[in-house]
N, C-alpha and C positions, 0 to 999 in steps of 0.2 A: 427729248430723254427724260421719260416717268418718273413721278415723284413716287418716294420709296412711300409705303403703307405706312401710318400713323396709328397708332391705340388713344380711343376716350373710353375715359370711367363714364360705365352707364349701371347708374344702381346699384355698386356695388360689382360688376361682371367688365371687363376688357372687350372692348369691340373695334377690331380691328378695318378697316377702312383703308381701302384699298384706291390709288390718284385720286387723293384728297385733293388736289388741288384743280382739277376737272372742270372747267366751269358748266357748273348747269345751270344758271341763269345769264344770259350777260347785258352789261349794263342798261339802262334805258336815260330816256331823260330827267329822270326823277330819281331813280334805281342804281347803285353801282352792283357790277358784279358779282352774281353767290357760287362759289366753288363748291364739291360735293361734301366737304368737312361741314363748311357752315351750314351746310342743310342737315347733316347730322346734330352738327352743335343745337341748330334752330330747337330743332325735336326734342334735345336732353333740356333744355332753356323754357319749354313751355311744360314740362312731364304732368306736371300739380292738372291742367287743364287735359293733357290730349291723353290721358292717363284717367281721367275721367272718363273720356268719351269712347276708350276702344278697351277699358279691362274685363275680359271675362267676354270680349263679343266677337264671334266669329269674324274674320274681317279679309276682305280683296285688297289685295296691297295693285294699286296703278302705279306703272315702273314705266321710267324714262330716263332708263342707263344712260344715254348718251346726251342728255340735258333737254333742255326745251330751247328749241328755235324756229322760224319761221317756215312751213310748210310740214312741218315734221307731221305722223298723222299715229291716232290714236288708234289701236285693233279692236275692232267688233265683233270679230269672229273670229273662233279659234285655229282656222285655215289662214287668214290676214297675214302670210308671212312677208309681205314687203313694207308692214307699219315700223313708226320706230317707237313706238309705245305698248303696252297689254297691260292685259288685269292677270294676276296672280288668284284665280282661284280656288287650287289645289295648292299644298305646300310643298315649295320650293323644294328639288333636288338637293341634299346635301345642308337642310337648315342644321344648326346648332342642335344638341339634342339637349337643350335647354329651352328650345322655341317648340312652345303646347300646342298645339290644333283640338279641333272638336269635329264632328261628323254632321254636317248639314244636309239636305235634303234639297234637289232642286226642283224647279215647277214641274221637269220630264220626270220626274218618279227618280230620277241617279244621283245618286250620294257622295260624298266626294268628304275629305277630312280638308279642311281652312284651317290658317293661321288664328291663334284665338292668342290678343298678347293679355299675358299676367304680369308684364313686369316692361319697366321702361328698355331694357336692354333690346327686349324683341324690338320695340321703335326702331332704336337705333340701328341694331344689325338690318331691318327692311331699306331703311335710309342707304344704306350702305351697297344692297342689289339696288337700290334706284326708284325706290318708291317717295313719290310724291306727294301721294295723296293715299289716304285710308278711310276705306269704304267698309265699315261696320254695320253688320247685321241686326235691327231692333231687338233684339231677343239677349238672352246671358248663355253661358252653356249648359247649364245646369236645366237649361228647359228650351231648345234651339225652338219651338211648333209654339209657344206664346209670346210676342212681342210685351215689351214694358215702354214700349216709344209708340207714340203717337210720329208724326213727322208730314208739316206743314209746309210745303214746298210751294214757297211764289216766284213764279216765273214770269218776265218780263218777257212779254211778244215785241217782233218787231215793232218801230213805232213809242216802246214806251222802255222805260228805264229802272234804273233803282229806285230815285224817288219814288216813282209810282207804286215798287214793291215795297216802300216804308211805307207808306202812303196807306197800302192795305193790309198790312202787317197791325198797325196799330187800330186797323177796324177789327183785325182777326184778332187780337189782344180782349176788345170789347167782349166780342163774342163768344169767346173760352170763358172769361171770367161769368157770364150768362147762363154756360151748361155746366159749372162747379170744375173746370182747369183750369191748369197754370201754365203758361207758357214761356218759353227760353228763347229768344231771337237769336239768331249770329246774321250773319253776312256769306255769302253762297261763296264769297270769294270771288265774283263776278257781279254780276247784276244783280241777282236775286237774294230774296231773303229766306229762310228757312228759318221754321218755329218749334221746337220740339217740346213734345208734353209726356212726361214720366207718367205712366200707367201700371194701377193691378195686372201683373200677367195672366189675364185669366179669358179673354181672348184668343182665339186663334187670327193667324192674318187674312182671311176673309172677310169675320167680323171689323178688324182696325182697317180693312179697306173699306169696307161699308163705312165705318163710323168715317170717314177722308172724304168720301162721298156728300152724306151728310154735311156736314161741316162743311165743304166748299160749294154747295147748293146756297147754306144757310147765308154766306158771304157776299154769294153773287146777288139775291135778293135783299143784303144788307146795302151795298152800296155799289157805287157804279163803277166801272174801268176794270171789273173782274169777269175768268169765264170758266168754266169747268170743260167748255167741250172740248172732247179727247182728238179732234182730228183739228191740225191745226189750220186748214180751209177755212176754217167754221172760227176760230180766237179771237181774229178782227186784232185791234190794237190798244190789247187789255195783257193783264197782268191774268197768267195761266193758276189754278190753281191743280199742280198736278197729282192727282188721290194715289195712280199707280205706282208714285213711291213707296206706295206700305205694300207693297204686292210681297209675296214672299222673293227671295233673291235679288230685290232692288233695293239697292242702297243710296244715299246721299254721301258725300264728302263729309269728313266728321268734323268735328271742333277742333279749331286748330291745325289741320291739313293746309298743309302748299296747293294753289293749284297750278297746272301747267302751264300759265298765263305770263308771258312779260312782264315786268318789277314784279316776279315772287309773290303775288297775293295770297293771304291767309284766310280761312272761312274763319269770320271772328266774332267769340261771341259781346253781344253788346246790352248794355242796360237798356231800357225799353225808351230812355230819357236820347239815345244818342243819335238814333236812327233818323230825326227829320236832320237832313240837312247833311248828313254825312257822306264823305266821297270814301268810298271800300277800297281804292286802290291805294289809301295811307294807310293800311292796315297790311302791312307785307312781312312777310320775311327781318326787314333791318328794325324796323317798329313794334312789333310783338312783343317780342319778348320784356322790353322795358314797360310794355302796358301790362303786362300779368303780372311782373315784379313789381310794381307801382298800386294798381289796383286790383290783385288778386281776378281768377274767374269768374264771370260773372254770372254764370252755371252750377257755382257753389254748392246751388241750396235744391238744384233741381230731384234729388232722389229725396228730401222731404219732403213732396208731393207728389206723390203718388196718386193718379186719379183712378175714373172710371166711366166707361164708355156708354152708360147707362142711358141716358138723354142722350145722344149721340142716334143711340142703333134705335132708340124708338122715333127719334126725326126722319130717319132711313126709310123704315118700316113706313112711316106718314106720307114718306115721296114716294113710295111701293103702290096703298095704296090710293096713292091722287091721280096715281096712271103713269108719272115718272118708273125708269127700269134700270137695271142696274147699269155700267158704264163695259166701255170693250178693255178686254183687257192689254198687256205689251203682245206685241205681234208674237213673241217666241216660246206665248203660254198654250196648251193645250188649250183645248175647249172648253171653258167651263159654265156650270149650273147656273141659268137666268143670264147668261151674257148675250144681247142685241149682237147683228150679222156684226162681222168685224171685216168691215168693208167703206171703205172713205164714202159719203154719202153723194160725190159727186162720179161717183160708177157704181153709186147701185143703181139696181136697172129691177125696176118697182115688179117686171115680170119675173124675176128670179127670186125675189127676197122680200120674204114678211114681217115684220116687225117682229108678231108672236111664234 
């Protein structure tokens, strides 16, 4: 028998939660189960942090309406009808009139109105709709073509783990300081580390992506165990600096987003000194609300440190002058100016492809 809907207060609005006792995360050896109502209540408890991450940003919703179970699959294409979870990149039909949106342009040139959170009630409503992870663009709705964030995604490859990503993150901190930027780290909610850098919004997506490439290459030269190789077959047992997360319509799970992984892990902002020796699985739906209540949000000062990309863009130009090229874009992108052949090296036929 279905449990009756309940109402929660979200910033002065009443948000209706249907099927509040539906189990979204099953219990694990270290964490209890979590229901749909608990997911909504989690987001209300971390309001100060999640709204800092989402406010006024176009945001795609990663929706798992039936919860997280072994074998469930996230749709990666719009026509993938058999998947259990999906992305909402357009405003869902039937959204309350107080849920605001903003028009964004995809790499194809098509446009859409995407949810743009302006209040915590929007987050609660999205969670009621099955959203576990929020994917905000690195722009504000006042200027959707000029990012105000550089996002450094440190992705451990097979044979490496969170400890490797944490070590590389600490090296990245030093490099950021040398180029005049301030980074704010968070766990990915899985094995990786994300570093966010607030920017003066003067550059377009292509420039910010080029800055990320330059940063990744410099980090690769600075320390071992780092790669910027786009093709998986070339990455080895290294931490991959995913520069393409700075491309238009590429997004990263926001700070304080839940992840669709057993144990309900959270992409959690950290102080730099917390990285070493951390088990990211301890940062989850059950523990993070108390953490933010006691310690506050480690990203609280991010807006006070808007930096410039001049140095990184000069580094990118120097790399090009030395013979390096741009890097491949994601596979769904149109062919981009200056991009090398978009074919993995093991399938590249020298008779048909020339780097120039």
